C-alpha positions, 0 to 999 in steps of 0.5 A: 402590243395589246389589241385596241378595245372594241368600241362596240363591246365597250358601248354594249357591256352594260346594256340589257335590251336589244333595242327593238322598235317596241319592247312589248311581247306582242311586237316581239312575237310579230317580229319573230314570225317575220324572221322565222318565215325567212329562216324557212326551216332547219333543225339547228340554229346559231343566233349571233348577237342574240342580246337578251334572247328576245327573239331567240325564245320565240325561235326555240319551239321551231328548232331542236337545238339553238345556240345564242351568242353575244359579246355583252355579259349583261345581255347574256345575263338577261338572256339566261333569265328569259330562257329560264322563265320561258322554260326553253331547254334547247338553248345554249349561250356562249359569250363571244364576239365575231372573232372568238366565236368560231373557236368555241363551236364544236358543231355545225348548223342549218341556220346561222343568223344575226338580227340587228347586229351586222351593222356593227361590223365593217365590210372586212369583218362581214367578209370574215364572218361569212367565211367562218360561218360557211365552215359551220353551215350544214349542207343546204343551210342558210346564213341570214342577216336581219335588219341591216341599215340600208345606206341608201335609205337610212340617211333619209330616215334620220332626216325625217323624210319618212315622217308623215309631217316632214317639212323643210324646217324640221329636216334642217333642224334634224340635219343640224342635230345630227351634225352636232351629235357626230362632232360630240361623239368624235370628241368623246371617242364614242360611236358616231351613230349608236345604230352602227354602220349603214351598208349598201346591200350590193356590197354585202351581196358581192361579199356573199358571192365571193364565198359562193353564196347567192344572196336575196335582199328583202325589205324589213317589214317593221323597219323601213330603213332596213333590209334582210340578206338571205344567203344560200349556196347555189 
């Protein structure tokens, strides 16, 4: 029996941008600086779910060697163009998903990161990802997940509670819209939320601890409903 097609791979197969809050280079540069601060050094980096390399090219000057990975051919096509345009000669690209990636690697890394991607994995898949990543992590290395959806805050954000002009009527309207969206997505076998799954940071921390990592949870600077998970060995 063939394996069922991954709904997210199908959804992203023809996408060409990473879905950042703003697409300007000024914003991407600021977002990259925040993430470089949390990555905190290292010489080699693996970026899983690199998309069109919007952040990866900003990481490039800070590392000797980088590998960008994505399961979307269209995203990697855009990434290749951006890397050439920016003359980043220290970046290699791999077409793979969270399961097939590891068999394609022949080296280990100081930093293994994923930005805005882990919400497309279930807790079981996150568990397997950390287990596999730990086998390709250099001594003193870090696994850093950026911009996970916080299950405690994301539902409130979707209802507009973080908006400056939030009111009861608008919140009810948004709640009705979300319900219709979920029903429609279910009927069409499409993702119920294109941003993926919201994960409680305490559950992610338990998985990290299970694999021998200490995890620090940090609020995202540019997305009020997201957080970063920084993992390192005790």
